[in-house]
N, C-alpha and C positions, 0 to 999 in steps of 0.2 A: 444094599439097605440104608436109609440113611441114617445119619447118626443121631444117637441119644444126645437130648440137649442138657447140658451141665445144670446143675444146681441153680446158678446163678441165671441162667438164661429163663430158667422156670419162674425162679421169684420175679425177674423183670417183667414176663409175660403176666404175671398175676397181678402185678401192681397196673399195668396196663388196661387189663380188663377190669380190675377195681376202679379206677379211674374212668374207663368208660361208661360203667354201671352207673358211676354217682352221676356222671353229665347228662346220661340217660334219663335217670330218676329226677333230676332237676328238671331237666326237659320237660317231663311228662307232669311234673308237679305244675307248671307254670301254663303247660295247656289245659290241662282240667280246671286252672281258675278261671280261663276263657268261656268255659261251657256255663251257658245260661241256668243249666238244673244244678240241683246240689248233687254232688257224687261223695259218696263215703264208702270205705272200705273199712269193715271191722272183724274182729273174730269171733268164735261162737258165745264167748263169753260179755260180747256188747262192749268189749274195749275198742277205741277207735285207732286204726292204722294208718288212715288219710282221708282228709277233708278238706274239700275246697271251699272257696270262699263264699260260695252261694249257698252251701249246706251249713256254714258256720250262720250264715244270716237267718238261716231258719231257726236254728237255736238260740239265736240272740247273743252270740259268743265269737270270741275271735277263733282260727283255725287251729292256730299254734298252741293256745290253752287246753283244746279239745284233745289233741293228739296223747294217747297213752292213756287218755282217761275213759271211763265207761259211760254209755250211753244213759244210763239211768240216773247219772249224776246232773244231767241237764233236763231230766224231765220232774212234772210235777208229782214226784213219789217221795214225801219226806221220809227218811231213815227206812228204807225198805227193808223188809225179812227176806231170809232165803228164797222162801216161797214167792213171796212177791216178784223177787228176781228171776226167777226161774219162769212164772208166769209172763212177765214183761217180754223175755227173750224166747219164750216157747215157739212163736211164730217163725223166726229167725233161724232157730237151731233146726226148724222142720225142714226149711227149704235147703238148708246147706246139707243135712242127712240125705234128703232127696235126689239131690243133684240135679233137679229141674228148678228153672227159674219160675219165678211168678210174680203176675202183674196184678197188683191191686190199684183197681180204677179211682177208686175214691176214697178215702180215709181222712179223719180228722184225727190229729196228734197233737196233745198240749204240750208246750215246752215252759221252760223255767222263766223266760222273760213276760209270762203272762198272756200269750197271745195262742190262739187254737187256728192252727193251718189246717186247710183242706187241701191235701195233696195227690198227685199222682204217683205211686211206687213202682218201680220194679226193682225185685231180689235177685240177684244172680250170684250161684255158688261158685267161688274162684279159689283158686292159690295164687296169694301175691307176696313179694319181699321176703320169700322164704316163710311163709306162714301156710300152714295146712288149713283147711276148713274153714274158710274167710268167705264173706257176703259182701258182694258189690250191691248198693243200694243207689238206685237213681231216682231221685224226688224232684217233681215239678209241682209248684205251689199254684194251684187252681185260682187261687186269687190273682197273682200275676197274669196267668192266662185271661182271665176276665175282664180284667182291667186292662191289659194290653187291648183286647179286642175292643173293649168301649171306647178307651182312647183312640185307637185306628178309626174305628167308626165316627167318632166325633170329629177326628182330624178331618176325615173325608168328608163329612157335612162341612167343616167350617171351610174347607178348599173349595168346595163345591160353591159356596156361597159367596166366598171373596172371587171367586171366577167369575159370577153371574152380576157382582157387584160393578166390575170392570167395564166401562161404558164403550169399549172396543173390543172388536172380535178376537177372541184369546182360542187356540187349539194346540193340541199336542198329538205327535204322530210316533207310529214304530220306525224302526230303521229302515222298514221298507216300504214306508212312506202311507202306510195306512192310519186313516185317524182314530185314534183313542179316546178322544175327549174334546170338550170345547165347552164355552159357555153359551148363555141362551142369544146374546149380541150377537154370535158367528152363526146362529142356526138364523136369525131375523135377518141379519144382511144378505145371506145366500138364499132365504127363502125355502129352505130344506129342514126337516124334523131329524129328530136325533138318531130314529132309526134309518132314516135315509143318507144318513152321513158316517155312522159308525161302521168302521171296516174297509171305508170307499179310500179312494186315491185322489189326486189332482185332477187325474184325466177322467174320472167318474162326473165330477161335479162342474168342470170348468171349460170353456172353448179352449179347443188342440193349441193353437197359438200360445194361448196363456198359458196352460196348463206345461207346454215343453219348457217354459220360463222357468217355471216353480218348481219343475222336478231337475231340472239342472242347476238351479241353486238349493236345493235340498241336498243332492249327492254331493255338491261342492261342500256344503257345511258340516256333512256326515264324515267324508274323507278328512277334511282338514279339523273338525273339531272347531269348539269356542262359540262367537258370535257372528252373526250375520246381519248386514244392515243394506236395502237397496230400494230404487223406487220403482214400481211398475204399476200396471193397471189390473182392476178387477171388475168383472162382469156380476153386479149385484142382482137381487130378487126381481127388480123392475126391469131389467136387460140394460139398464145404465151402465155405461163403462165410465168408473171412476180411478181418479189417480189415486193410487197408495204408496204408502212404505212399510216394508215388511221388516219387522224384527225378530230373528230368530236367533234360538241357541240350542247347544246338543244338551242330554241329559244321559248320565250313567247312573249304573247299579252299584254296591258297594265296592265292587271288586275293580270300578272304573271304567268298566266297559260299556260305551256308547250304548244305549239302548232305543234313542231316538231323538226328537226334536221337539221344543216348545216353541209357539211363535205367536205375534201378535200383528193385528192389521189395522193401519192408521190411514183413514181416510182424510185425503190431503187435498180433494178435488177443490173445495172450497177456499182452503187457505191458497192455495196456488190460483184460483180465480181472482181473490182478494189483491194477492200479490202482483199479479197482472195486472188489474187496474190501478193499484198503487203505483205499479213502474208506471203506466201509462200518465197517470194524475202527474207523477213527478216531471218526467219528460214534457208536459204541456208546460207544467209551473217553469220548468227550464227555459223552455224555448220564450216563453212570455218574459220570464226574468231577463234572460241575456239579450232579447231584442226590445228591450221598452226603450222607449227614446227619452225616459229620464235615466238618471244615474240611480242606482240602489245599492245604500250599503246598511248591513246588518251589523250591531256592535252589542257588546255585552254593557248591561245597565252600570255594573260597579265598577269592571277595568277599563271600560270604554273601548276595549279592544275590538277590532273587527273580525267578523267571522264569516261572514259571506259579503260577496260583492259581484255585482254584473259586470257585463263587457262595457257598458255605455259609461260607467263611472272610472271605468281604466281609462278610455280612451278622453274623457274630459280631464283628468289629472296627470295622465303619462305615465301610469303606473301599470307592471303587469298583474296580474291577477295574484302571483304566489308573494309577490312584493308588499300588495294592499293589504294583503292578511296579516301582514306583520306590524301593521300600523295600528295607528289608534286615533281619537278624535284630536288631540292635541297636535299631530303629525302634519294635518293636512287643512290648517288655519293658520294664517299670520300670527307670528307670536305678540304682536302688539294688540290684536283683537280678541287674543285668548280669553280675558275674564269675561268679556260680553259674549263670546259664542259659549264658553261653558255656563252660565248662569243661564243663556237660553237653553242650551239642553236640558238642565236639571227642571226648568220651568215646563218645557215641555214633556218630561219624564212624567211629571207631577199632574199633566193634561190641563195645566191653564191656558194652553193655545196649541195649535197643530202646528200653523204654517209662520215661520221665520223668514221673513223677506229681507232679500237684497246682503245676505251674509258673505263676507268674501273667503273663497277657497283657494289654497295655496297648490300649485302644480307641484310636479317633479322637479322641474327646470326653476323653481322659484316665483314664475310669474302667477299673477293671482287674476282670478276671475270671480264674480258675481252669482250667486244662485239662492232662489227658493227654497227653502227646505223645508217639506212636510215632515214631520216625524210624530211617531205615538210609538208608546211599551206593548210588546207583546210578551206571551210565556211559551218557550219550546220545551218540553219535557219538563224540567225541574228549574230551567234556567230562564232568567229575566233579560229581555233584550231591547233594543231599541231600533226600530224600522226607519232610516230617513230616505226620503226621495229627493233627489237633488235637480232642479230643473235650470239649466244655464240661461241666466239672464241679460247675456252679453249683448245679442242680439236687440232685444228688448230696450238695453238701455240705450245702443246707439240710434234705434227708432225715436227713443224719448227725446235723447239730443238734438236730432234733427228736427222733431217736430216742434221740439222748444225753440231752436234756430228760427225756424219758419214762422213761430209765433211772432217771435219778436220783431222779424222785418214786417210782417203783415200790420203789426201795431204802430212800427216806426210809418210804413205807407200810408195806413188808417191816418195817422196822426198828420201826414201832410195833407191827405184830401181832404181832411175837416178844415185846414185853413184855407182851402179854395172854396169849399162849398158854403162859407157864408155869404152875406151880403156885402157887396164888392160896389165900390164906387167908382164908375167908369164914365169919362166925358163923352158926350152925345156927339161931339164934332171930331174930335182928335182920338178918341177911343182910348186915352191914356187911363191908368186905375191909380186910384188914390190910396196909399199905404196906410197903416195905423199911426206914423208919425205925420201924416198930412203930405207927404211928398206924391207929387205925379209921375207916374214910371210908366214907359212904355208896356204894353201889355205883354209884350214877349219876354222882356227883361223881369216883369212882374210874376210869370208862370213859371220862368227857369229859376228865380230866387225860391219859390216856394213849392217846387217840384222836381223829381228827376226828369221833366220832360228837356229837350233842346229843339230849338228851329232852326230851319233851313228856308232861306226865303225864294220865291218863286212869283207867278204873276197869275191872275187869275183870265179866264177868256176874255171878260167884260172891261177889265181894265187895260188889257194888251189891246182892244180895239180902241178904247178910248184914248189912252196915250201913246200907243204905238202901232198906229194903223198902217203905217207906212211899211214895216216892218213884217208885216204878214206873219207873226209868231205862230199861230195855229192853223197855217194852212195846211189842208188836207192832201 
């Protein structure tokens, strides 16, 4: 037989049980405070043994202030007589004596804070906390339920209105992929009615190849939880294949369990088309910009720093593209000409004129060439810039120098020709020419003196026959 416990062992066991009981009671009280209904335990005389926070709210009191006090003290019964008290407690005592729970589906109860509550009441006879013939009362405020229902209905209406106000297709599904709801834009996008969509899955309303993608992505999201974004395509109501971005997120219940997902479909077909056109336009601009025969620089109006440069200006100046973009207007012109260059820059910025001719430009190696610079202000975003188009005029200057030299030579030649084109007095016998000073000169001497012509002497056929007939100089 087991040994009888000693007194000390029994005392220790009782203390453990009492401690456990206190903890259990404390836990119980904390739990019932979380219940959304009023919970009351009172004896047959109406004295409160336990009151949770919701019940105390119904009475307009604090739960701790109610414990140990009588219910009629909180009801609107001023100085009740013993008969009034008995009448007040009659129904409670009848339930306790019968031992059978009673449910009052709807009752009105006036309380001390001046409000009358319509409540559902359940009365259950029990024994609790060492008390005999007690009554457990569970009270639910009808107004709270009605308000809750009205609020819930209003909330649902608001959510529906909100969803329909969103200009992109929005939907939500359960964890099995069946559509639970969506907005009107979703219906229009797919050309389906609500009845045709509710309860359906992606395979029911999409081409198989696309449905496989959507389904795989849905499963991935439900397994990993969180948020998901990806690009895909959608066949719309008109049968057109549209480029889209899907934005999806899982939703959970109050316990944190994933119940499904909500998603939005953003049609980016037009955006992608515009991006493609913009990219093509940029490529065309870059091709024209880089292959232009003239050098092009774009500089900030205020800092005069270069922000864009084409290949031709780099070839003109000898700088690499990354080098020239670290420079400014003052770095590519000779220092001695800087005041005039900066004044020209400002006047072009003010649109006083557009083309500045024959401006000196300094290369990386320090040599200088001259350019006509056509410049005008432009706005890019919020910035103001000057676009300068540089035309190297070195070849033109050389051609001009050559032209000027030729003109000078022609002028000189013309000057000499004029001296010989006037009226020349010539001897009719010896053919000498008289100059301006009155001297007679051999004709060849006069011409040589007044032109670049030179003479070599020979004899004509007539003179050869006349003066040298014996020599036969022109025999064939």
